[in-house]
C-alpha positions in Angstrom: -8.6 14.0 -2.8 -6.1 15.5 -0.5 -5.7 13.2 2.5 -3.2 10.7 3.8 -6.1 8.4 5.0 -6.8 10.7 8.2 -3.2 10.4 9.4 -3.3 6.7 8.5 -6.4 6.1 11.4 -8.6 4.8 8.5 -6.2 2.0 7.7 -7.0 -1.1 9.6 -4.4 -3.9 8.2 -3.1 -5.2 5.3 -0.1 -7.0 3.5 2.0 -6.4 0.7 4.3 -8.7 -1.3 7.3 -7.7 -3.3 8.8 -11.5 -3.9 8.1 -10.7 -7.8 11.0 -8.2 -9.0 9.2 -4.9 -10.2 5.8 -6.0 -8.8 4.2 -5.3 -5.6 0.8 -6.8 -4.9 -1.4 -6.9 -1.7 -4.3 -6.1 0.3 -5.3 -3.1 2.4 -8.4 -3.0 4.8 -9.6 0.7 5.1 -12.5 2.2 7.2 -15.7 2.3 5.6 -14.8 0.9 2.2 -13.1 -2.3 3.3 -10.4 -4.6 1.7 -8.7 -3.0 -1.5 -6.6 -5.1 -3.7 -3.5 -3.4 -5.0 -1.0 -4.0 -7.9 1.7 -1.7 -8.2 4.7 -1.6 -10.6 7.8 -1.3 -8.8 9.7 -2.7 -5.7 10.3 -2.0 -2.3 13.4 -0.4 -0.6 16.0 -1.3 1.9 15.7 -4.1 4.2 12.3 -5.1 2.9 13.3 -5.4 -1.0 12.2 -8.8 -2.5 10.3 -9.5 0.9 6.5 -9.5 2.0 5.3 -7.6 4.7 2.1 -7.5 6.8 0.9 -4.7 9.2 -1.9 -3.7 11.6 -2.9 -0.4 12.8 -4.0 -0.2 16.6 -5.1 3.5 16.0 -7.5 2.3 13.4 -10.9 4.3 13.4 -13.7 3.4 11.2 -15.2 6.9 11.1 -18.0 7.7 9.0 -15.7 10.6 7.7 -13.8 8.4 5.9 -16.3 7.4 3.4 -16.6 11.1 2.6 -12.7 11.2 2.2 -11.8 8.0 0.6 -15.2 6.3 -0.2 -14.6 6.6 -3.9 -11.3 5.1 -4.1 -10.7 2.7 -6.9 -10.7 -1.1 -6.0 -8.6 -2.5 -7.2 -5.6 0.2 -6.8 -3.5 -0.3 -9.7 -0.4 2.0 -10.1 3.3 2.5 -9.3 5.3 2.5 -6.0 6.6 5.7 -5.1 8.3 4.5 -2.0 7.6 1.5 0.2 10.1 1.2 3.2 10.6 0.6 6.6 13.3 3.4 6.9 12.0 6.0 4.2 14.5 9.1 5.2 17.7 9.6 6.9 16.4 12.6 8.9 13.4 10.8 10.4 13.0 8.0 12.7 12.8 4.6 10.8 8.9 3.7 10.5 6.8 1.9 7.8 6.0 4.2 5.1 3.5 3.2 2.1 3.3 5.4 -0.9 2.2 5.1 -4.4 0.2 6.8 -7.4 -2.7 5.3 -8.8 -3.2 5.0 -12.6 -6.1 7.6 -12.1 -3.2 10.2 -10.5 -4.2 9.7 -6.9 -1.3 9.7 -4.7 -1.8 7.8 -1.5 0.3 7.9 1.6 0.3 5.5 4.6 2.6 6.1 7.7 2.5 3.8 10.5 4.6 3.2 14.0 7.3 1.2 13.8 6.0 -1.7 15.8 2.9 -1.6 13.6 4.6 -3.4 10.6 6.8 -6.5 10.2 8.8 -8.4 7.5 7.3 -12.0 7.0 9.3 -15.1 7.5 9.8 -17.3 4.2 7.1 -19.7 5.5 4.7 -16.8 6.6 5.2 -15.3 3.0 4.5 -18.6 1.3 1.1 -18.6 2.8 0.5 -15.6 0.5 1.5 -17.3 -2.8 -1.8 -18.3 -3.8 -3.4 -14.6 -3.1 -0.6 -12.8 -4.6 -0.5 -14.9 -7.8 -4.0 -14.5 -8.2 -3.5 -10.5 -8.1 -0.6 -10.6 -10.2 -2.7 -12.6 -12.9 -5.7 -10.6 -12.4 -4.3 -6.8 -12.3 -1.0 -7.1 -14.4 -2.6 -6.2 -17.9 -4.1 -2.9 -16.2 -0.9 -1.6 -15.0 1.0 1.5 -16.9 3.4 4.3 -16.0 2.0 7.1 -13.7 5.0 9.4 -14.1 2.8 12.2 -15.7 2.1 13.5 -12.3 1.3 17.1 -13.0 -2.3 17.1 -11.8 -1.9 14.4 -9.0 -3.6 14.8 -5.5 -2.6 13.6 -2.2 -5.0 11.1 -0.6 
């Protein structure tokens, strides 16, 4: 696959939780395929490190073409964080950036407008505790390094 979710228009909403060091869990809703669980080895960077975030994409499009491009995406997504940040590059305007490699060697990247994501308060993050722990319990045994990326493809 060589697509970053149709310029992120196929990403509807989601949440990610990095409150346990070395682990990012969450759920993202995509066009056509629906909700996908995630367990990623690694951490957020910058101001969101060790926090939980939520995002919603007002430019979401539930297009049939999404099924042709991302319809075979693994669910759950297990892999490794490449970069998750609200300020990913010093030469770019700050914006939510979510990038990971799956254990199947697929490379996924989501970029959103700054107003489309936010860091959760401690109280809001606590509301995710049960779901976050369930994802860690269910998926932690599947995670392994994705550092051998010579045959990775962008998605």
